[in-house]
All heavy atoms as an XYZ file, in Angstrom:
862
protein
N      -6.954     21.466     -2.484
C      -7.408     20.961     -1.201
C      -7.894     19.528     -1.370
O      -8.625     19.219     -2.283
C      -8.527     21.863     -0.687
C      -8.980     21.505      0.693
S      -7.786     22.090      1.887
C      -8.774     22.102      3.324
N      -7.491     18.679     -0.461
C      -7.827     17.257     -0.545
C      -9.091     16.954      0.253
O      -9.337     17.536      1.295
C      -6.662     16.444     -0.001
O      -7.030     15.115      0.151
N      -9.863     16.010     -0.247
C     -11.020     15.518      0.502
C     -10.680     14.230      1.236
O     -11.539     13.621      1.844
C     -12.192     15.251     -0.452
C     -12.726     16.531     -1.046
O     -12.390     17.617     -0.603
N     -13.555     16.413     -2.049
N      -9.428     13.812      1.138
C      -8.993     12.556      1.750
C      -8.469     12.804      3.158
O      -7.955     13.861      3.477
C      -7.885     11.923      0.922
C      -8.293     11.518     -0.475
C      -7.175     10.798     -1.204
N      -5.886     11.451     -1.127
C      -5.438     12.375     -1.981
N      -6.188     12.759     -2.974
N      -4.243     12.891     -1.845
N      -8.557     11.763      3.978
C      -7.947     11.808      5.303
C      -6.508     11.323      5.262
O      -5.692     11.724      6.073
C      -8.738     10.938      6.279
C     -10.087     11.548      6.638
O     -10.177     12.785      6.749
O     -11.052     10.784      6.785
N      -6.204     10.422      4.311
C      -4.866      9.833      4.178
C      -4.395      9.990      2.740
O      -5.205     10.178      1.834
C      -4.917      8.345      4.546
C      -5.245      8.030      6.002
C      -5.453      6.532      6.186
C      -4.159      8.538      6.931
N      -3.079      9.883      2.502
C      -2.584      9.931      1.123
C      -3.251      8.852      0.266
O      -3.593      7.768      0.747
C      -1.083      9.654      1.277
C      -0.772     10.060      2.681
C      -1.999      9.734      3.480
N      -3.408      9.153     -1.001
C      -4.146      8.287     -1.928
C      -3.771      6.805     -1.847
O      -4.661      5.962     -1.811
C      -3.991      8.811     -3.354
C      -4.933      8.110     -4.330
C      -5.033      8.875     -5.623
C      -5.964      8.220     -6.583
N      -7.366      8.277     -6.235
N      -2.473      6.447     -1.795
C      -2.156      5.003     -1.750
C      -2.664      4.287     -0.496
O      -2.668      3.064     -0.438
C      -0.629      4.964     -1.791
C      -0.187      6.298     -2.245
C      -1.276      7.269     -1.867
N      -3.106      5.061      0.489
C      -3.482      4.460      1.779
C      -4.932      4.747      2.161
O      -5.317      4.589      3.318
C      -2.517      4.954      2.864
C      -1.092      4.722      2.491
C      -0.303      5.767      2.027
C      -0.544      3.455      2.524
C       1.009      5.555      1.637
C       0.764      3.229      2.137
C       1.543      4.274      1.691
N      -5.728      5.110      1.184
C      -7.142      5.416      1.458
C      -7.886      4.229      2.057
O      -8.849      4.419      2.805
C      -7.844      5.874      0.182
C      -7.416      7.250     -0.260
C      -8.048      7.666     -1.578
O      -8.177      6.816     -2.484
O      -8.413      8.849     -1.685
N      -7.432      3.016      1.766
C      -8.104      1.835      2.318
C      -7.951      1.746      3.838
O      -8.689      1.016      4.495
C      -7.572      0.557      1.662
C      -6.084      0.366      1.901
O      -5.299      1.259      1.534
O      -5.703     -0.677      2.459
N      -7.013      2.513      4.407
C      -6.805      2.508      5.853
C      -7.656      3.563      6.567
O      -7.607      3.676      7.797
C      -5.319      2.742      6.168
C      -4.365      1.648      5.682
C      -2.921      2.083      5.877
C      -4.650      0.332      6.383
N      -8.442      4.315      5.811
C      -9.237      5.387      6.414
C     -10.236      4.922      7.473
O     -10.544      5.686      8.381
C      -9.891      6.253      5.338
C      -8.853      7.116      4.652
C      -9.397      8.104      3.642
O     -10.627      8.174      3.444
O      -8.568      8.813      3.046
N     -10.726      3.681      7.441
C     -11.587      3.261      8.554
C     -10.882      3.312      9.916
O     -11.534      3.304     10.956
C     -11.961      1.818      8.195
C     -11.866      1.776      6.709
C     -10.702      2.677      6.367
N      -9.562      3.397      9.905
C      -8.778      3.421     11.138
C      -8.253      4.812     11.463
O      -7.363      4.967     12.303
C      -7.622      2.415     11.037
C      -8.102      1.024     10.784
C      -8.066      0.498      9.502
C      -8.631      0.257     11.801
C      -8.531     -0.783      9.245
C      -9.107     -1.031     11.558
C      -9.054     -1.546     10.277
N      -8.811      5.843     10.825
C      -8.319      7.214     10.992
C      -8.397      7.676     12.451
O      -7.645      8.552     12.866
C      -9.063      8.185     10.038
C      -8.275      9.482      9.872
C     -10.484      8.437     10.502
C      -6.988      9.327      9.129
N      -9.258      7.071     13.230
C      -9.353      7.418     14.651
C      -8.081      7.142     15.427
O      -7.901      7.656     16.537
N      -7.184      6.353     14.841
C      -5.891      6.075     15.478
C      -4.839      7.121     15.101
O      -3.708      7.061     15.586
C      -5.395      4.683     15.093
C      -6.193      3.592     15.722
C      -7.213      2.885     15.161
C      -6.043      3.077     17.044
N      -7.710      1.961     16.044
C      -6.998      2.049     17.219
C      -5.188      3.370     18.103
C      -7.124      1.337     18.403
C      -5.313      2.651     19.288
C      -6.271      1.655     19.422
N      -5.165      8.087     14.277
C      -4.220      9.126     13.848
C      -4.183     10.240     14.892
O      -4.556     11.378     14.628
C      -4.618      9.672     12.478
N      -3.742      9.896     16.066
C      -3.744     10.829     17.195
C      -2.433     11.604     17.277
O      -1.357     11.045     17.048
C      -4.015     10.053     18.477
C      -5.377      9.349     18.471
C      -5.454      8.289     19.547
C      -6.480     10.370     18.612
N      -2.505     12.885     17.637
C      -1.353     13.765     17.518
C      -0.307     13.670     18.614
O       0.777     14.231     18.476
C      -1.984     15.159     17.515
C      -3.211     14.998     18.346
C      -3.713     13.607     18.022
N      -0.617     12.977     19.712
C       0.379     12.956     20.781
C       0.362     11.618     21.523
O      -0.590     10.849     21.447
C       0.160     14.122     21.761
C      -1.201     14.085     22.413
O      -1.400     13.245     23.314
O      -2.075     14.885     22.022
N       1.422     11.406     22.247
C       1.663     10.148     22.948
C       0.594      9.848     24.000
O       0.141      8.712     24.146
C       3.038     10.251     23.613
C       3.688      8.974     23.978
C       5.122      9.190     24.415
O       5.686     10.278     24.190
O       5.665      8.249     25.002
N       0.171     10.867     24.719
C      -0.836     10.675     25.762
C      -2.152     10.213     25.137
O      -2.779      9.266     25.618
C      -1.029     11.966     26.593
C      -2.209     11.832     27.546
C       0.244     12.297     27.364
N      -2.572     10.853     24.056
C      -3.812     10.467     23.373
C      -3.733      9.039     22.858
O      -4.701      8.279     22.959
C      -4.106     11.408     22.201
O      -4.291     12.716     22.652
N      -2.587      8.673     22.295
C      -2.430      7.309     21.771
C      -2.505      6.275     22.895
O      -3.141      5.232     22.758
C      -1.124      7.198     20.998
C      -1.141      7.974     19.697
C       0.087      7.728     18.848
N       1.285      8.333     19.368
C       1.708      9.565     19.064
N       1.009     10.321     18.237
N       2.828     10.030     19.567
N      -1.869      6.570     24.026
C      -1.917      5.654     25.164
C      -3.321      5.513     25.723
O      -3.764      4.407     26.055
N      -4.032      6.602     25.792
C      -5.407      6.554     26.291
C      -6.315      5.784     25.335
O      -7.187      5.035     25.763
C      -5.933      7.974     26.518
C      -5.309      8.618     27.722
C      -5.852      9.994     27.988
N      -5.204     10.538     29.174
C      -4.973     11.814     29.375
N      -5.361     12.706     28.483
N      -4.370     12.223     30.464
N      -6.101      5.985     24.038
C      -6.915      5.264     23.048
C      -6.684      3.759     23.179
O      -7.609      2.964     23.155
C      -6.578      5.755     21.636
C      -7.225      4.975     20.510
C      -8.701      5.307     20.364
N      -9.391      4.392     19.483
C      -9.754      4.656     18.246
N      -9.507      5.827     17.716
N     -10.374      3.754     17.532
N      -5.413      3.358     23.309
C      -5.096      1.941     23.478
C      -5.765      1.386     24.728
O      -6.422      0.357     24.688
C      -3.579      1.725     23.573
C      -3.212      0.273     23.856
C      -1.761      0.076     24.222
N      -1.198      1.045     25.121
C      -1.351      1.040     26.446
N      -2.078      0.120     27.041
N      -0.781      1.965     27.194
N      -5.636      2.087     25.838
C      -6.161      1.594     27.113
C      -7.684      1.518     27.127
O      -8.248      0.683     27.833
C      -5.664      2.487     28.250
N      -8.346      2.356     26.346
C      -9.806      2.396     26.380
C     -10.472      1.632     25.234
O     -11.694      1.560     25.171
C     -10.285      3.848     26.366
O      -9.966      4.461     25.138
N      -9.683      1.058     24.342
C     -10.243      0.357     23.185
C     -10.402     -1.130     23.457
O      -9.567     -1.740     24.130
C      -9.322      0.525     21.968
O      -9.295      1.862     21.560
N     -11.451     -1.731     22.906
C     -11.581     -3.189     23.003
C     -10.437     -3.863     22.239
O      -9.972     -3.349     21.215
C     -12.920     -3.492     22.330
C     -13.619     -2.188     22.175
C     -12.580     -1.122     22.204
N     -10.020     -4.981     22.727
C      -8.913     -5.700     22.096
C      -9.225     -6.036     20.632
O      -8.323     -6.011     19.793
C      -8.572     -6.959     22.897
C      -7.218     -7.519     22.600
S      -5.909     -6.331     22.946
C      -4.645     -6.968     21.877
N     -10.474     -6.290     20.316
C     -10.836     -6.592     18.920
C     -10.550     -5.404     18.004
O     -10.087     -5.581     16.873
C     -12.307     -6.990     18.827
N     -10.792     -4.182     18.473
C     -10.500     -2.979     17.673
C      -8.998     -2.785     17.515
O      -8.515     -2.419     16.445
C     -11.116     -1.740     18.317
C     -12.629     -1.743     18.279
O     -13.232     -2.637     17.638
O     -13.224     -0.841     18.909
N      -8.276     -3.025     18.582
C      -6.813     -2.908     18.541
C      -6.252     -3.923     17.549
O      -5.412     -3.594     16.717
C      -6.216     -3.116     19.954
C      -6.610     -1.945     20.857
C      -4.710     -3.299     19.894
C      -6.269     -2.152     22.326
N      -6.734     -5.149     17.627
C      -6.259     -6.209     16.737
C      -6.583     -5.889     15.280
O      -5.752     -6.108     14.388
C      -6.873     -7.550     17.129
C      -6.334     -8.731     16.354
C      -4.914     -9.089     16.741
O      -4.642     -9.326     17.921
N      -4.014     -9.154     15.793
N      -7.766     -5.360     15.016
C      -8.157     -5.018     13.639
C      -7.242     -3.937     13.069
O      -6.807     -4.024     11.913
C      -9.616     -4.569     13.600
N      -6.935     -2.924     13.862
C      -6.023     -1.866     13.426
C      -4.629     -2.448     13.154
O      -4.017     -2.190     12.114
C      -5.975     -0.760     14.482
C      -4.943      0.294     14.218
C      -4.949      1.031     13.040
C      -3.964      0.576     15.154
C      -3.995      2.012     12.799
C      -3.015      1.549     14.935
C      -3.025      2.275     13.749
N      -4.143     -3.247     14.061
C      -2.835     -3.894     13.926
C      -2.781     -4.734     12.652
O      -1.836     -4.636     11.866
C      -2.609     -4.756     15.166
C      -1.309     -5.515     15.219
C      -0.189     -4.964     15.828
C      -1.206     -6.813     14.704
C       1.002     -5.668     15.918
C      -0.026     -7.521     14.788
C       1.075     -6.946     15.395
O       2.251     -7.646     15.473
N      -3.813     -5.542     12.433
C      -3.847     -6.432     11.267
C      -3.940     -5.661      9.950
O      -3.452     -6.145      8.925
C      -5.035     -7.397     11.374
C      -4.856     -8.430     12.471
O      -3.730     -8.615     12.974
O      -5.878     -9.049     12.856
N      -4.540     -4.492      9.969
C      -4.658     -3.686      8.750
C      -3.370     -2.933      8.435
O      -2.958     -2.859      7.271
C      -5.815     -2.695      8.890
N      -2.723     -2.381      9.451
C      -1.569     -1.518      9.198
C      -0.242     -2.266      9.129
O       0.605     -1.944      8.282
C      -1.498     -0.421     10.260
C      -0.499      0.708     10.013
C      -0.707      1.362      8.653
C      -0.569      1.738     11.118
N      -0.052     -3.262      9.968
C       1.253     -3.930     10.010
C       1.717     -4.464      8.654
O       2.862     -4.222      8.267
C       1.260     -5.044     11.062
C       2.638     -5.687     11.274
C       3.630     -4.676     11.858
C       2.509     -6.889     12.187
N       0.869     -5.135      7.877
C       1.336     -5.644      6.583
C       1.690     -4.537      5.577
O       2.361     -4.796      4.595
C       0.155     -6.461      6.055
C      -0.721     -6.708      7.216
C      -0.488     -5.596      8.171
N       1.260     -3.315      5.836
C       1.513     -2.191      4.935
C       2.706     -1.344      5.365
O       3.033     -0.353      4.722
C       0.277     -1.278      4.883
C      -1.037     -1.925      4.489
C      -1.175     -2.213      3.017
N      -0.994     -1.086      2.143
C      -1.915     -0.161      1.845
N      -3.124     -0.242      2.354
N      -1.624      0.821      1.016
N       3.371     -1.725      6.461
C       4.401     -0.851      7.038
C       5.561     -0.554      6.095
O       6.042      0.574      6.059
C       4.918     -1.426      8.359
C       3.947     -1.214      9.505
S       3.465      0.514      9.743
C       5.022      1.233     10.189
N       6.017     -1.505      5.332
C       7.124     -1.225      4.414
C       6.717     -0.138      3.421
O       7.466      0.807      3.181
C       7.552     -2.502      3.682
C       8.803     -2.305      2.854
C       9.331     -3.603      2.277
O       8.965     -4.695      2.761
O      10.126     -3.508      1.327
N       5.528     -0.266      2.880
C       5.008      0.723      1.933
C       4.778      2.079      2.615
O       5.125      3.133      2.075
C       3.703      0.200      1.331
C       3.079      1.113      0.311
C       1.729      0.591     -0.178
O       1.235     -0.455      0.300
O       1.164      1.266     -1.052
N       4.196      2.051      3.802
C       3.924      3.284      4.544
C       5.225      4.013      4.876
O       5.358      5.220      4.647
C       3.125      2.975      5.836
C       3.099      4.181      6.766
C       1.709      2.527      5.505
N       6.198      3.290      5.411
C       7.463      3.930      5.780
C       8.215      4.424      4.552
O       8.846      5.487      4.593
C       8.318      2.979      6.612
C       7.744      2.659      7.989
C       8.622      1.644      8.711
C       7.546      3.913      8.822
N       8.137      3.695      3.454
C       8.740      4.170      2.214
C       8.120      5.481      1.771
O       8.831      6.410      1.355
N       6.809      5.564      1.865
C       6.103      6.805      1.503
C       6.536      7.948      2.417
O       6.884      9.039      1.956
C       4.594      6.586      1.585
C       3.809      7.819      1.247
C       3.438      8.089     -0.063
C       3.441      8.732      2.233
C       2.728      9.233     -0.385
C       2.731      9.873      1.921
C       2.380     10.122      0.613
O       1.685     11.265      0.302
N       6.504      7.719      3.720
C       6.847      8.780      4.668
C       8.308      9.193      4.554
O       8.626     10.378      4.648
C       6.517      8.338      6.093
C       5.028      8.172      6.404
C       4.838      7.557      7.790
C       4.280      9.489      6.277
N       9.192      8.229      4.340
C      10.617      8.556      4.222
C      10.939      9.377      2.981
O      11.979     10.031      2.924
C      11.463      7.280      4.236
C      11.587      6.695      5.622
O      11.492      7.394      6.620
N      11.790      5.393      5.684
N      10.055      9.371      2.001
C      10.276     10.142      0.772
C       9.910     11.617      0.947
O      10.082     12.400      0.007
C       9.456      9.537     -0.370
N       9.407     11.984      2.134
C       8.986     13.359      2.383
C       9.693     13.897      3.626
O       9.765     13.190      4.635
C       7.473     13.421      2.597
C       6.690     12.920      1.429
N       6.423     11.579      1.225
C       6.151     13.580      0.390
C       5.728     11.442      0.118
N       5.556     12.632     -0.418
N      10.193     15.134      3.586
C      10.786     15.714      4.803
C       9.757     15.769      5.931
O       8.605     16.169      5.715
C      11.194     17.126      4.365
C      11.319     17.048      2.871
C      10.295     16.031      2.439
N      10.148     15.374      7.108
C       9.246     15.277      8.248
C       8.538     16.591      8.542
O       7.348     16.616      8.845
C      10.017     14.799      9.486
C       9.211     14.445     10.717
C       8.223     13.330     10.427
C      10.138     14.047     11.846
N       9.248     17.684      8.430
C       8.663     18.996      8.744
C       7.803     19.543      7.610
O       7.203     20.599      7.754
C       9.754     19.982      9.114
C      10.448     19.603     10.397
C      11.446     20.625     10.836
C      12.129     20.088     12.066
N      12.362     21.057     13.066
N       7.738     18.816      6.501
C       6.959     19.281      5.354
C       5.852     18.300      4.964
O       5.364     18.334      3.841
C       7.899     19.512      4.161
C       8.938     20.578      4.412
C       9.940     20.704      3.283
O       9.675     20.217      2.166
O      11.015     21.281      3.539
N       5.446     17.447      5.886
C       4.399     16.477      5.581
C       3.064     17.185      5.343
O       2.715     18.126      6.054
C       4.227     15.482      6.731
C       5.367     14.501      6.974
C       5.063     13.637      8.200
C       5.614     13.628      5.758
N       2.333     16.699      4.365
C       0.977     17.197      4.142
C       0.119     16.764      5.329
O       0.489     15.844      6.074
C       0.412     16.601      2.853
O       0.210     15.208      3.022
N      -1.042     17.381      5.525
C      -1.920     16.931      6.615
C      -2.271     15.444      6.496
O      -2.344     14.738      7.504
C      -3.162     17.809      6.464
C      -2.658     19.053      5.797
C      -1.566     18.575      4.864
N      -2.461     14.961      5.261
C      -2.774     13.540      5.059
C      -1.609     12.652      5.480
O      -1.797     11.631      6.140
C      -3.129     13.267      3.598
C      -4.371     13.967      3.110
C      -4.119     15.405      2.636
O      -2.954     15.830      2.542
O      -5.108     16.096      2.369
N      -0.392     13.046      5.110
C       0.793     12.268      5.480
C       1.052     12.351      6.980
O       1.499     11.376      7.593
C       2.009     12.746      4.692
N       0.759     13.485      7.576
C       0.908     13.642      9.032
C      -0.026     12.676      9.765
O       0.364     12.038     10.739
C       0.602     15.089      9.432
C       0.805     15.384     10.891
C       2.263     15.439     11.317
O       3.151     15.659     10.476
O       2.511     15.239     12.521
N      -1.247     12.530      9.271
C      -2.177     11.575      9.880
C      -1.658     10.147      9.721
O      -1.760      9.333     10.644
C      -3.577     11.741      9.285
C      -4.288     12.996      9.800
C      -5.732     13.062      9.359
N      -5.890     13.448      7.971
C      -5.968     14.698      7.534
N      -5.871     15.699      8.373
N      -6.135     14.941      6.251
N      -1.098      9.837      8.559
C      -0.525      8.506      8.343
C       0.621      8.261      9.316
O       0.719      7.193      9.917
C      -0.059      8.373      6.894
C       0.484      7.020      6.485
C      -0.589      5.936      6.567
C       1.051      7.098      5.065
N       1.479      9.257      9.493
C       2.588      9.149     10.456
C       2.053      8.899     11.861
O       2.563      8.047     12.596
C       3.434     10.418     10.439
C       4.583     10.388     11.458
C       5.097     11.765     11.760
C       4.092     12.413     12.659
N       4.447     13.570     13.388
N       0.989      9.599     12.235
C       0.416      9.406     13.571
C      -0.189      8.013     13.734
O      -0.157      7.448     14.825
C      -0.612     10.497     13.868
C       0.044     11.838     14.125
O       1.218     11.915     14.468
N      -0.701     12.903     13.934
N      -0.697      7.453     12.648
C      -1.192      6.075     12.706
C      -0.037      5.107     12.949
O      -0.187      4.131     13.693
C      -1.944      5.727     11.427
C      -3.291      6.433     11.329
S      -4.129      6.170      9.755
C      -4.630      4.458      9.909
N       1.112      5.372     12.337
C       2.295      4.534     12.562
C       2.696      4.599     14.036
O       3.020      3.579     14.651
C       3.460      4.965     11.652
C       4.758      4.289     12.060
C       3.134      4.684     10.200
N       2.659      5.797     14.603
C       3.009      5.943     16.018
C       1.993      5.212     16.902
O       2.370      4.634     17.930
C       3.105      7.426     16.383
C       4.250      8.177     15.687
C       4.167      9.666     15.982
C       5.600      7.610     16.083
N       0.725      5.201     16.506
C      -0.277      4.436     17.251
C      -0.008      2.941     17.139
O      -0.204      2.196     18.106
C      -1.688      4.741     16.745
O      -2.114      6.003     17.203
N       0.448      2.504     15.981
C       0.791      1.083     15.827
C       1.900      0.710     16.807
O       1.848     -0.350     17.438
C       1.212      0.770     14.396
C       1.566     -0.691     14.132
C       0.334     -1.583     14.254
C       2.206     -0.844     12.769
N       2.890      1.579     16.954
C       3.959      1.324     17.919
C       3.407      1.259     19.340
O       3.869      0.463     20.162
C       5.030      2.404     17.806
N       2.408      2.071     19.614
C       1.790      2.090     20.948
C       1.012      0.807     21.235
O       1.041      0.289     22.347
C       0.865      3.303     21.054
C       0.195      3.470     22.381
C       1.138      3.865     23.498
O       2.039      4.693     23.264
O       0.979      3.326     24.607
N       0.313      0.288     20.234
C      -0.530     -0.885     20.481
C       0.186     -2.208     20.245
O      -0.306     -3.248     20.642
C      -1.825     -0.840     19.633
C      -1.509     -0.884     18.140
C      -2.657      0.382     19.981
C      -2.330     -1.848     17.381
N       1.345     -2.166     19.605
C       2.081     -3.395     19.311
C       2.252     -4.311     20.509
O       1.927     -5.509     20.436
N       2.744     -3.796     21.639
C       2.899     -4.679     22.803
C       1.587     -5.288     23.292
O       1.564     -6.428     23.749
C       3.517     -3.764     23.861
C       4.231     -2.720     23.062
C       3.359     -2.490     21.847
N       0.492     -4.533     23.175
C      -0.809     -5.075     23.600
C      -1.161     -6.316     22.792
O      -1.690     -7.285     23.325
C      -1.901     -4.010     23.449
N      -0.851     -6.290     21.503
C      -1.155     -7.415     20.620
C      -0.113     -8.520     20.769
O      -0.448     -9.699     20.929
C      -1.224     -6.950     19.154
C      -1.367     -8.129     18.204
C      -2.367     -5.958     18.958
N       1.150     -8.135     20.719
C       2.231     -9.115     20.629
C       2.625     -9.755     21.961
O       3.118    -10.875     21.974
C       3.451     -8.453     20.002
C       3.186     -8.010     18.569
C       4.297     -7.155     17.980
O       5.341     -6.968     18.639
O       4.108     -6.660     16.853
N       2.416     -9.039     23.072
C       2.874     -9.565     24.357
C       1.758     -9.820     25.364
O       1.770    -10.827     26.062
C       3.883     -8.617     25.016
C       5.103     -8.370     24.182
C       5.452     -7.086     23.820
C       5.903     -9.410     23.740
C       6.576     -6.841     23.049
C       7.027     -9.181     22.967
C       7.362     -7.892     22.626
N       0.804     -8.886     25.479
C      -0.130     -8.926     26.598
C      -1.502     -9.496     26.260
O      -2.188     -9.990     27.151
C      -0.282     -7.531     27.210
C       1.057     -6.902     27.516
C       1.430     -5.703     26.929
C       1.966     -7.521     28.359
C       2.659     -5.131     27.192
C       3.203     -6.962     28.624
C       3.544     -5.759     28.033
O       4.767     -5.204     28.275
N      -1.918     -9.382     25.006
C      -3.232     -9.871     24.633
C      -4.373     -9.077     25.241
O      -5.508     -9.540     25.284
N      -4.078     -7.899     25.714
C      -5.081     -7.003     26.272
C      -4.569     -5.569     26.192
O      -3.369     -5.342     26.051
C      -5.445     -7.392     27.692
C      -4.291     -7.420     28.660
C      -4.744     -7.965     30.004
O      -4.692     -9.184     30.178
O      -5.153     -7.157     30.838
N      -5.472     -4.594     26.278
C      -5.085     -3.203     26.066
C      -4.058     -2.656     27.046
O      -3.222     -1.838     26.688
C      -6.400     -2.431     26.184
C      -7.448     -3.425     25.861
C      -6.926     -4.736     26.374
N      -4.111     -3.080     28.280
C      -3.199     -2.544     29.300
C      -2.340     -3.648     29.883
O      -2.703     -4.828     29.851
C      -4.001     -1.887     30.427
O      -4.713     -0.786     29.938
N      -1.229     -3.246     30.448
C      -0.324     -4.187     31.102
C      -0.869     -4.480     32.489
O      -1.128     -3.561     33.276
C       1.094     -3.592     31.212
C       2.034     -4.550     31.923
C       1.625     -3.220     29.853
N      -1.062     -5.749     32.798
C      -1.520     -6.123     34.134
C      -0.473     -5.660     35.145
O       0.724     -5.907     34.979
C      -1.734     -7.643     34.232
C      -2.845     -8.070     33.275
C      -2.066     -8.057     35.666
C      -3.007     -9.554     33.161
N      -0.933     -4.975     36.183
C      -0.059     -4.436     37.231
C       0.972     -3.454     36.674
O       2.012     -3.232     37.290
C       0.652     -5.556     38.002
C      -0.326     -6.441     38.749
O      -1.365     -5.916     39.204
O      -0.065     -7.649     38.861
N       0.687     -2.889     35.506
C       1.584     -1.901     34.908
C       1.284     -0.507     35.416
O       0.336     -0.264     36.154
N       2.095      0.438     34.985
C       1.919      1.835     35.347
C       0.609      2.330     34.761
O       0.371      2.152     33.568
C       3.096      2.643     34.800
C       3.193      4.038     35.324
C       3.759      4.288     36.557
C       2.711      5.106     34.582
C       3.861      5.579     37.053
C       2.803      6.396     35.059
C       3.377      6.637     36.296
N      -0.272      2.954     35.539
C      -1.558      3.430     35.010
C      -1.366      4.453     33.883
O      -0.644      5.434     34.046
C      -2.229      4.085     36.222
C      -1.519      3.544     37.417
C      -0.128      3.223     36.967
N      -1.998      4.205     32.762
C      -1.853      5.064     31.586
C      -2.183      6.512     31.894
O      -1.505      7.421     31.419
C      -2.759      4.559     30.449
O      -2.425      3.213     30.186
C      -2.611      5.373     29.195
N      -3.202      6.745     32.703
C      -3.612      8.118     32.981
C      -2.572      8.902     33.783
O      -2.601     10.118     33.818
C      -4.974      8.152     33.681
C      -5.014      7.521     35.050
C      -5.245      6.016     35.035
O      -5.336      5.416     33.943
O      -5.319      5.428     36.121
N      -1.624      8.216     34.380
C      -0.553      8.895     35.124
C       0.669      9.176     34.259
O       1.563      9.899     34.675
C      -0.147      8.054     36.330
C      -1.250      8.017     37.395
C      -0.820      7.307     38.655
N       0.398      7.898     39.191
C       1.273      7.216     39.935
N       1.067      5.961     40.238
N       2.362      7.813     40.392
N       0.704      8.596     33.075
C       1.866      8.759     32.188
C       1.761     10.085     31.456
O       0.864     10.285     30.646
C       1.939      7.600     31.198
C       3.105      7.688     30.269
C       4.398      7.528     30.741
C       2.920      7.946     28.923
C       5.475      7.619     29.886
C       4.000      8.043     28.064
C       5.286      7.878     28.558
N       2.666     11.002     31.745
C       2.696     12.311     31.104
C       4.103     12.570     30.583
O       4.967     13.043     31.315
C       2.270     13.405     32.075
C       0.861     13.268     32.645
C       0.615     14.287     33.744
C      -0.166     13.419     31.528
N       4.357     12.246     29.308
C       5.689     12.459     28.761
C       6.024     13.955     28.693
O       5.130     14.797     28.577
C       5.604     11.853     27.370
C       4.155     11.880     27.038
C       3.420     11.756     28.338
N       7.288     14.255     28.777
C       7.743     15.646     28.664
C       8.759     15.735     27.527
O       9.482     14.773     27.253
C       8.367     16.162     29.973
C       7.326     16.241     31.068
C       9.523     15.299     30.419
N       8.786     16.873     26.898
C       9.752     17.100     25.819
C      11.122     17.359     26.420
O      11.255     18.047     27.419
C       9.311     18.274     24.964
N      12.124     16.787     25.793
C      13.509     17.000     26.220
C      14.217     17.730     25.097
O      14.176     17.306     23.937
C      14.204     15.644     26.502
C      15.641     15.868     26.888
C      13.453     14.891     27.594
N      14.823     18.824     25.438
C      15.546     19.608     24.410
C      16.887     19.013     24.093
O      17.554     18.425     24.801
C      15.721     21.048     24.867
C      14.369     21.764     24.974
O      13.468     21.421     24.207
O      14.257     22.640     25.839
């Protein structure tokens, strides 16, 4: 049993574990409710590590990820969620965009 939140090579990212959210709705809500400084700090910490992170995740079957690797994967998905806020808008939400609380994705078989 591990005492870590993330795989050993990525323990330095544990201050950002709050971004390891399990679903799209949670990630969108976190982005919309977070100060831009927190979003930027997460972006600045994870983006430079993406090659290493994706290499680690790609070495493991998706359906067999450890809980630590699953959290790391969810952080990557959060990075994808906040990327536009950092790179395009400079704020958590899109001005005059679709309200985050109304966005409810559905699974497609």
